[in-house]
PyMOL Python script that loads the backbone (N, CA, C, O; Angstrom):
from pymol import cmd

cmd.read_pdbstr("""\
ATOM      1  N   MET A   1       0.847  -1.185   0.000  1.00  0.00           N
ATOM      2  CA  MET A   1       0.000   0.000   0.000  1.00  0.00           C
ATOM      3  C   MET A   1       0.893   1.250   0.000  1.00  0.00           C
ATOM      4  O   MET A   1       1.814   1.351   0.811  1.00  0.00           O
ATOM      5  N   PRO A   2       0.627   2.187  -0.895  1.00  0.00           N
ATOM      6  CA  PRO A   2       1.463   3.394  -0.963  1.00  0.00           C
ATOM      7  C   PRO A   2       1.296   4.284   0.268  1.00  0.00           C
ATOM      8  O   PRO A   2       0.249   4.293   0.916  1.00  0.00           O
ATOM      9  N   ILE A   3       2.344   5.020   0.566  1.00  0.00           N
ATOM     10  CA  ILE A   3       2.348   5.928   1.713  1.00  0.00           C
ATOM     11  C   ILE A   3       1.701   7.244   1.314  1.00  0.00           C
ATOM     12  O   ILE A   3       2.009   7.806   0.263  1.00  0.00           O
ATOM     13  N   ASN A   4       0.800   7.732   2.163  1.00  0.00           N
ATOM     14  CA  ASN A   4       0.198   9.051   1.972  1.00  0.00           C
ATOM     15  C   ASN A   4       1.241  10.091   2.382  1.00  0.00           C
ATOM     16  O   ASN A   4       1.636  10.164   3.545  1.00  0.00           O
ATOM     17  N   LYS A   5       1.680  10.895   1.409  1.00  0.00           N
ATOM     18  CA  LYS A   5       2.687  11.920   1.682  1.00  0.00           C
ATOM     19  C   LYS A   5       2.077  13.321   1.665  1.00  0.00           C
ATOM     20  O   LYS A   5       2.798  14.316   1.606  1.00  0.00           O
ATOM     21  N   GLY A   6       0.748  13.393   1.717  1.00  0.00           N
ATOM     22  CA  GLY A   6       0.059  14.677   1.667  1.00  0.00           C
ATOM     23  C   GLY A   6       0.292  15.531   2.903  1.00  0.00           C
ATOM     24  O   GLY A   6       0.722  15.050   3.952  1.00  0.00           O
ATOM     25  N   HIS A   7      -0.006  16.815   2.742  1.00  0.00           N
ATOM     26  CA  HIS A   7       0.170  17.774   3.837  1.00  0.00           C
ATOM     27  C   HIS A   7      -0.598  17.336   5.080  1.00  0.00           C
ATOM     28  O   HIS A   7      -1.792  17.045   5.015  1.00  0.00           O
ATOM     29  N   GLY A   8       0.098  17.292   6.203  1.00  0.00           N
ATOM     30  CA  GLY A   8      -0.513  16.920   7.476  1.00  0.00           C
ATOM     31  C   GLY A   8      -0.486  15.439   7.766  1.00  0.00           C
ATOM     32  O   GLY A   8      -0.809  15.024   8.879  1.00  0.00           O
ATOM     33  N   SER A   9      -0.103  14.620   6.775  1.00  0.00           N
ATOM     34  CA  SER A   9      -0.056  13.168   6.978  1.00  0.00           C
ATOM     35  C   SER A   9       1.064  12.815   7.956  1.00  0.00           C
ATOM     36  O   SER A   9       1.960  13.630   8.179  1.00  0.00           O
ATOM     37  N   PRO A  10       1.031  11.625   8.538  1.00  0.00           N
ATOM     38  CA  PRO A  10       2.127  11.235   9.423  1.00  0.00           C
ATOM     39  C   PRO A  10       3.501  11.314   8.730  1.00  0.00           C
ATOM     40  O   PRO A  10       4.475  11.750   9.342  1.00  0.00           O
ATOM     41  N   TYR A  11       3.578  10.900   7.470  1.00  0.00           N
ATOM     42  CA  TYR A  11       4.835  10.988   6.727  1.00  0.00           C
ATOM     43  C   TYR A  11       5.300  12.437   6.648  1.00  0.00           C
ATOM     44  O   TYR A  11       6.461  12.735   6.930  1.00  0.00           O
ATOM     45  N   ASP A  12       4.406  13.329   6.268  1.00  0.00           N
ATOM     46  CA  ASP A  12       4.712  14.755   6.148  1.00  0.00           C
ATOM     47  C   ASP A  12       5.204  15.328   7.470  1.00  0.00           C
ATOM     48  O   ASP A  12       6.181  16.076   7.502  1.00  0.00           O
ATOM     49  N   ARG A  13       4.535  14.982   8.551  1.00  0.00           N
ATOM     50  CA  ARG A  13       4.919  15.495   9.868  1.00  0.00           C
ATOM     51  C   ARG A  13       6.267  14.931  10.300  1.00  0.00           C
ATOM     52  O   ARG A  13       7.044  15.624  10.956  1.00  0.00           O
ATOM     53  N   GLY A  14       6.557  13.668   9.936  1.00  0.00           N
ATOM     54  CA  GLY A  14       7.868  13.089  10.238  1.00  0.00           C
ATOM     55  C   GLY A  14       8.984  13.823   9.522  1.00  0.00           C
ATOM     56  O   GLY A  14      10.021  14.115  10.116  1.00  0.00           O
ATOM     57  N   THR A  15       8.775  14.127   8.238  1.00  0.00           N
ATOM     58  CA  THR A  15       9.802  14.872   7.502  1.00  0.00           C
ATOM     59  C   THR A  15       9.978  16.259   8.103  1.00  0.00           C
ATOM     60  O   THR A  15      11.103  16.752   8.195  1.00  0.00           O
ATOM     61  N   ALA A  16       8.887  16.897   8.513  1.00  0.00           N
ATOM     62  CA  ALA A  16       8.973  18.245   9.090  1.00  0.00           C
ATOM     63  C   ALA A  16       9.728  18.228  10.426  1.00  0.00           C
ATOM     64  O   ALA A  16      10.567  19.093  10.676  1.00  0.00           O
ATOM     65  N   ASP A  17       9.432  17.253  11.274  1.00  0.00           N
ATOM     66  CA  ASP A  17      10.136  17.181  12.560  1.00  0.00           C
ATOM     67  C   ASP A  17      11.638  16.988  12.338  1.00  0.00           C
ATOM     68  O   ASP A  17      12.451  17.615  13.017  1.00  0.00           O
ATOM     69  N   SER A  18      12.002  16.132  11.398  1.00  0.00           N
ATOM     70  CA  SER A  18      13.414  15.941  11.087  1.00  0.00           C
ATOM     71  C   SER A  18      14.023  17.222  10.534  1.00  0.00           C
ATOM     72  O   SER A  18      15.119  17.607  10.942  1.00  0.00           O
ATOM     73  N   TYR A  19      13.341  17.882   9.622  1.00  0.00           N
ATOM     74  CA  TYR A  19      13.840  19.111   9.002  1.00  0.00           C
ATOM     75  C   TYR A  19      14.166  20.172  10.048  1.00  0.00           C
ATOM     76  O   TYR A  19      15.181  20.861   9.949  1.00  0.00           O
ATOM     77  N   TYR A  20      13.296  20.296  11.051  1.00  0.00           N
ATOM     78  CA  TYR A  20      13.494  21.295  12.100  1.00  0.00           C
ATOM     79  C   TYR A  20      14.310  20.760  13.281  1.00  0.00           C
ATOM     80  O   TYR A  20      14.372  21.389  14.337  1.00  0.00           O
ATOM     81  N   SER A  21      14.935  19.593  13.093  1.00  0.00           N
ATOM     82  CA  SER A  21      15.795  18.952  14.108  1.00  0.00           C
ATOM     83  C   SER A  21      15.067  18.691  15.415  1.00  0.00           C
ATOM     84  O   SER A  21      15.670  18.746  16.486  1.00  0.00           O
ATOM     85  N   ARG A  22      13.776  18.407  15.331  1.00  0.00           N
ATOM     86  CA  ARG A  22      13.013  18.020  16.521  1.00  0.00           C
ATOM     87  C   ARG A  22      13.129  16.511  16.699  1.00  0.00           C
ATOM     88  O   ARG A  22      13.283  15.791  15.713  1.00  0.00           O
ATOM     89  N   PRO A  23      13.061  16.020  17.920  1.00  0.00           N
ATOM     90  CA  PRO A  23      13.079  14.572  18.123  1.00  0.00           C
ATOM     91  C   PRO A  23      11.788  13.961  17.581  1.00  0.00           C
ATOM     92  O   PRO A  23      10.759  14.634  17.518  1.00  0.00           O
ATOM     93  N   PRO A  24      11.843  12.695  17.191  1.00  0.00           N
ATOM     94  CA  PRO A  24      10.633  12.070  16.663  1.00  0.00           C
ATOM     95  C   PRO A  24       9.545  11.949  17.728  1.00  0.00           C
ATOM     96  O   PRO A  24       9.805  11.507  18.847  1.00  0.00           O
ATOM     97  N   HIS A  25       8.346  12.339  17.375  1.00  0.00           N
ATOM     98  CA  HIS A  25       7.161  12.222  18.220  1.00  0.00           C
ATOM     99  C   HIS A  25       5.981  12.016  17.263  1.00  0.00           C
ATOM    100  O   HIS A  25       5.331  12.978  16.853  1.00  0.00           O
ATOM    101  N   PRO A  26       5.709  10.745  16.910  1.00  0.00           N
ATOM    102  CA  PRO A  26       4.718  10.461  15.870  1.00  0.00           C
ATOM    103  C   PRO A  26       3.370  11.151  16.093  1.00  0.00           C
ATOM    104  O   PRO A  26       2.765  11.063  17.161  1.00  0.00           O
ATOM    105  N   HIS A  27       2.926  11.842  15.038  1.00  0.00           N
ATOM    106  CA  HIS A  27       1.640  12.525  15.050  1.00  0.00           C
ATOM    107  C   HIS A  27       1.245  12.846  13.612  1.00  0.00           C
ATOM    108  O   HIS A  27       2.017  12.637  12.676  1.00  0.00           O
ATOM    109  N   LYS A  28       0.045  13.351  13.461  1.00  0.00           N
ATOM    110  CA  LYS A  28      -0.421  13.878  12.186  1.00  0.00           C
ATOM    111  C   LYS A  28      -1.212  15.132  12.493  1.00  0.00           C
ATOM    112  O   LYS A  28      -1.586  15.373  13.640  1.00  0.00           O
ATOM    113  N   ASN A  29      -1.463  15.923  11.477  1.00  0.00           N
ATOM    114  CA  ASN A  29      -2.284  17.116  11.659  1.00  0.00           C
ATOM    115  C   ASN A  29      -3.689  16.823  11.158  1.00  0.00           C
ATOM    116  O   ASN A  29      -3.887  16.323  10.051  1.00  0.00           O
ATOM    117  N   ASN A  30      -4.646  17.146  11.996  1.00  0.00           N
ATOM    118  CA  ASN A  30      -6.050  17.009  11.651  1.00  0.00           C
ATOM    119  C   ASN A  30      -6.610  18.420  11.668  1.00  0.00           C
ATOM    120  O   ASN A  30      -7.107  18.891  12.691  1.00  0.00           O
ATOM    121  N   GLY A  31      -6.526  19.089  10.528  1.00  0.00           N
ATOM    122  CA  GLY A  31      -6.874  20.501  10.495  1.00  0.00           C
ATOM    123  C   GLY A  31      -5.795  21.274  11.215  1.00  0.00           C
ATOM    124  O   GLY A  31      -4.615  21.130  10.895  1.00  0.00           O
ATOM    125  N   ALA A  32      -6.170  22.088  12.176  1.00  0.00           N
ATOM    126  CA  ALA A  32      -5.204  22.885  12.927  1.00  0.00           C
ATOM    127  C   ALA A  32      -4.696  22.156  14.170  1.00  0.00           C
ATOM    128  O   ALA A  32      -3.886  22.706  14.916  1.00  0.00           O
ATOM    129  N   ASN A  33      -5.157  20.929  14.403  1.00  0.00           N
ATOM    130  CA  ASN A  33      -4.815  20.194  15.623  1.00  0.00           C
ATOM    131  C   ASN A  33      -3.856  19.049  15.347  1.00  0.00           C
ATOM    132  O   ASN A  33      -3.976  18.360  14.334  1.00  0.00           O
ATOM    133  N   LYS A  34      -2.906  18.850  16.250  1.00  0.00           N
ATOM    134  CA  LYS A  34      -2.034  17.683  16.183  1.00  0.00           C
ATOM    135  C   LYS A  34      -2.760  16.512  16.810  1.00  0.00           C
ATOM    136  O   LYS A  34      -3.382  16.645  17.863  1.00  0.00           O
ATOM    137  N   GLU A  35      -2.678  15.370  16.160  1.00  0.00           N
ATOM    138  CA  GLU A  35      -3.316  14.158  16.657  1.00  0.00           C
ATOM    139  C   GLU A  35      -2.234  13.113  16.911  1.00  0.00           C
ATOM    140  O   GLU A  35      -1.488  12.748  16.002  1.00  0.00           O
ATOM    141  N   TYR A  36      -2.153  12.639  18.140  1.00  0.00           N
ATOM    142  CA  TYR A  36      -1.119  11.689  18.538  1.00  0.00           C
ATOM    143  C   TYR A  36      -1.643  10.259  18.639  1.00  0.00           C
ATOM    144  O   TYR A  36      -0.848   9.330  18.781  1.00  0.00           O
ATOM    145  N   ASN A  37      -2.933  10.061  18.572  1.00  0.00           N
ATOM    146  CA  ASN A  37      -3.532   8.729  18.647  1.00  0.00           C
ATOM    147  C   ASN A  37      -3.522   8.122  17.246  1.00  0.00           C
ATOM    148  O   ASN A  37      -4.499   8.221  16.504  1.00  0.00           O
ATOM    149  N   LEU A  38      -2.389   7.490  16.897  1.00  0.00           N
ATOM    150  CA  LEU A  38      -2.199   6.955  15.558  1.00  0.00           C
ATOM    151  C   LEU A  38      -2.317   5.438  15.540  1.00  0.00           C
ATOM    152  O   LEU A  38      -2.137   4.767  16.556  1.00  0.00           O
ATOM    153  N   THR A  39      -2.621   4.924  14.369  1.00  0.00           N
ATOM    154  CA  THR A  39      -2.591   3.476  14.176  1.00  0.00           C
ATOM    155  C   THR A  39      -1.127   3.043  14.068  1.00  0.00           C
ATOM    156  O   THR A  39      -0.241   3.879  13.891  1.00  0.00           O
ATOM    157  N   ASP A  40      -0.882   1.756  14.173  1.00  0.00           N
ATOM    158  CA  ASP A  40       0.484   1.257  14.014  1.00  0.00           C
ATOM    159  C   ASP A  40       1.028   1.618  12.632  1.00  0.00           C
ATOM    160  O   ASP A  40       2.194   1.990  12.505  1.00  0.00           O
ATOM    161  N   ALA A  41       0.198   1.512  11.606  1.00  0.00           N
ATOM    162  CA  ALA A  41       0.619   1.843  10.242  1.00  0.00           C
ATOM    163  C   ALA A  41       0.981   3.320  10.127  1.00  0.00           C
ATOM    164  O   ALA A  41       1.945   3.665   9.443  1.00  0.00           O
ATOM    165  N   GLU A  42       0.231   4.189  10.779  1.00  0.00           N
ATOM    166  CA  GLU A  42       0.536   5.621  10.738  1.00  0.00           C
ATOM    167  C   GLU A  42       1.841   5.925  11.466  1.00  0.00           C
ATOM    168  O   GLU A  42       2.601   6.792  11.033  1.00  0.00           O
ATOM    169  N   ARG A  43       2.111   5.223  12.567  1.00  0.00           N
ATOM    170  CA  ARG A  43       3.378   5.406  13.275  1.00  0.00           C
ATOM    171  C   ARG A  43       4.554   5.012  12.374  1.00  0.00           C
ATOM    172  O   ARG A  43       5.587   5.681  12.351  1.00  0.00           O
ATOM    173  N   VAL A  44       4.378   3.928  11.644  1.00  0.00           N
ATOM    174  CA  VAL A  44       5.422   3.480  10.715  1.00  0.00           C
ATOM    175  C   VAL A  44       5.629   4.536   9.632  1.00  0.00           C
ATOM    176  O   VAL A  44       6.770   4.850   9.293  1.00  0.00           O
ATOM    177  N   GLU A  45       4.545   5.090   9.083  1.00  0.00           N
ATOM    178  CA  GLU A  45       4.652   6.110   8.045  1.00  0.00           C
ATOM    179  C   GLU A  45       5.373   7.353   8.572  1.00  0.00           C
ATOM    180  O   GLU A  45       6.190   7.941   7.862  1.00  0.00           O
ATOM    181  N   TYR A  46       5.082   7.750   9.791  1.00  0.00           N
ATOM    182  CA  TYR A  46       5.766   8.888  10.397  1.00  0.00           C
ATOM    183  C   TYR A  46       7.269   8.613  10.448  1.00  0.00           C
ATOM    184  O   TYR A  46       8.070   9.453  10.034  1.00  0.00           O
ATOM    185  N   MET A  47       7.651   7.442  10.953  1.00  0.00           N
ATOM    186  CA  MET A  47       9.068   7.123  11.101  1.00  0.00           C
ATOM    187  C   MET A  47       9.758   6.992   9.745  1.00  0.00           C
ATOM    188  O   MET A  47      10.939   7.318   9.630  1.00  0.00           O
ATOM    189  N   ILE A  48       9.055   6.525   8.723  1.00  0.00           N
ATOM    190  CA  ILE A  48       9.629   6.471   7.380  1.00  0.00           C
ATOM    191  C   ILE A  48       9.902   7.892   6.892  1.00  0.00           C
ATOM    192  O   ILE A  48      10.963   8.156   6.326  1.00  0.00           O
ATOM    193  N   GLY A  49       8.962   8.806   7.105  1.00  0.00           N
ATOM    194  CA  GLY A  49       9.163  10.199   6.720  1.00  0.00           C
ATOM    195  C   GLY A  49      10.333  10.813   7.457  1.00  0.00           C
ATOM    196  O   GLY A  49      11.147  11.521   6.863  1.00  0.00           O
ATOM    197  N   TYR A  50      10.419  10.546   8.743  1.00  0.00           N
ATOM    198  CA  TYR A  50      11.525  11.064   9.553  1.00  0.00           C
ATOM    199  C   TYR A  50      12.850  10.521   9.020  1.00  0.00           C
ATOM    200  O   TYR A  50      13.794  11.281   8.804  1.00  0.00           O
ATOM    201  N   SER A  51      12.918   9.218   8.812  1.00  0.00           N
ATOM    202  CA  SER A  51      14.141   8.582   8.325  1.00  0.00           C
ATOM    203  C   SER A  51      14.514   9.061   6.926  1.00  0.00           C
ATOM    204  O   SER A  51      15.688   9.307   6.647  1.00  0.00           O
ATOM    205  N   ASP A  52      13.524   9.196   6.047  1.00  0.00           N
ATOM    206  CA  ASP A  52      13.800   9.676   4.694  1.00  0.00           C
ATOM    207  C   ASP A  52      14.462  11.044   4.733  1.00  0.00           C
ATOM    208  O   ASP A  52      15.424  11.287   4.004  1.00  0.00           O
ATOM    209  N   ASN A  53      13.962  11.934   5.567  1.00  0.00           N
ATOM    210  CA  ASN A  53      14.544  13.267   5.636  1.00  0.00           C
ATOM    211  C   ASN A  53      15.927  13.238   6.281  1.00  0.00           C
ATOM    212  O   ASN A  53      16.815  13.985   5.869  1.00  0.00           O
ATOM    213  N   GLU A  54      16.116  12.392   7.277  1.00  0.00           N
ATOM    214  CA  GLU A  54      17.436  12.256   7.888  1.00  0.00           C
ATOM    215  C   GLU A  54      18.455  11.792   6.846  1.00  0.00           C
ATOM    216  O   GLU A  54      19.576  12.298   6.801  1.00  0.00           O
ATOM    217  N   GLU A  55      18.065  10.833   6.012  1.00  0.00           N
ATOM    218  CA  GLU A  55      18.959  10.323   4.969  1.00  0.00           C
ATOM    219  C   GLU A  55      19.256  11.392   3.928  1.00  0.00           C
ATOM    220  O   GLU A  55      20.377  11.470   3.425  1.00  0.00           O
ATOM    221  N   ASN A  56      18.265  12.218   3.599  1.00  0.00           N
ATOM    222  CA  ASN A  56      18.447  13.271   2.594  1.00  0.00           C
ATOM    223  C   ASN A  56      19.250  14.444   3.136  1.00  0.00           C
ATOM    224  O   ASN A  56      19.819  15.212   2.359  1.00  0.00           O
ATOM    225  N   GLY A  57      19.307  14.593   4.446  1.00  0.00           N
ATOM    226  CA  GLY A  57      20.079  15.661   5.051  1.00  0.00           C
ATOM    227  C   GLY A  57      19.469  17.047   4.905  1.00  0.00           C
ATOM    228  O   GLY A  57      20.163  18.048   5.085  1.00  0.00           O
ATOM    229  N   ALA A  58      18.184  17.120   4.583  1.00  0.00           N
ATOM    230  CA  ALA A  58      17.512  18.423   4.442  1.00  0.00           C
ATOM    231  C   ALA A  58      17.191  18.954   5.836  1.00  0.00           C
ATOM    232  O   ALA A  58      16.292  18.453   6.511  1.00  0.00           O
ATOM    233  N   LYS A  59      17.937  19.972   6.257  1.00  0.00           N
ATOM    234  CA  LYS A  59      17.757  20.537   7.589  1.00  0.00           C
ATOM    235  C   LYS A  59      17.618  22.053   7.508  1.00  0.00           C
ATOM    236  O   LYS A  59      18.211  22.695   6.640  1.00  0.00           O
ATOM    237  N   LYS A  60      16.847  22.608   8.402  1.00  0.00           N
ATOM    238  CA  LYS A  60      16.668  24.045   8.504  1.00  0.00           C
ATOM    239  C   LYS A  60      18.002  24.688   8.870  1.00  0.00           C
ATOM    240  O   LYS A  60      18.675  24.247   9.802  1.00  0.00           O
ATOM    241  N   ASP A  61      18.380  25.730   8.135  1.00  0.00           N
ATOM    242  CA  ASP A  61      19.588  26.477   8.451  1.00  0.00           C
ATOM    243  C   ASP A  61      19.183  27.598   9.403  1.00  0.00           C
ATOM    244  O   ASP A  61      18.624  28.609   8.980  1.00  0.00           O
ATOM    245  N   TRP A  62      19.465  27.415  10.668  1.00  0.00           N
ATOM    246  CA  TRP A  62      19.040  28.369  11.693  1.00  0.00           C
ATOM    247  C   TRP A  62      19.882  29.643  11.671  1.00  0.00           C
ATOM    248  O   TRP A  62      19.590  30.583  12.410  1.00  0.00           O
ATOM    249  N   GLY A  63      20.920  29.689  10.838  1.00  0.00           N
ATOM    250  CA  GLY A  63      21.758  30.885  10.748  1.00  0.00           C
ATOM    251  C   GLY A  63      21.173  31.973   9.861  1.00  0.00           C
ATOM    252  O   GLY A  63      21.711  33.079   9.798  1.00  0.00           O
ATOM    253  N   GLU A  64      20.073  31.670   9.176  1.00  0.00           N
ATOM    254  CA  GLU A  64      19.474  32.654   8.273  1.00  0.00           C
ATOM    255  C   GLU A  64      18.632  33.647   9.016  1.00  0.00           C
ATOM    256  O   GLU A  64      18.054  34.546   8.404  1.00  0.00           O
TER     257      GLU A  64
END
""", "prot")
cmd.dss("prot")
cmd.show_as("cartoon", "prot")
cmd.util.cbc("prot")
cmd.orient("prot")
């Protein structure tokens, strides 16, 4: 089954947390609210997004 990479998805939030150098804390956005009650599959998708961004090395440059 393909991973949902849309805005607010667990994958998207994982990549964002990695980008901003935040520790992993699986969640998704449900509108303006963060939702932490995820299914096992959603937790896996979050961690895949986090890992993908870590491997790509895309990080916020805080010196700007």
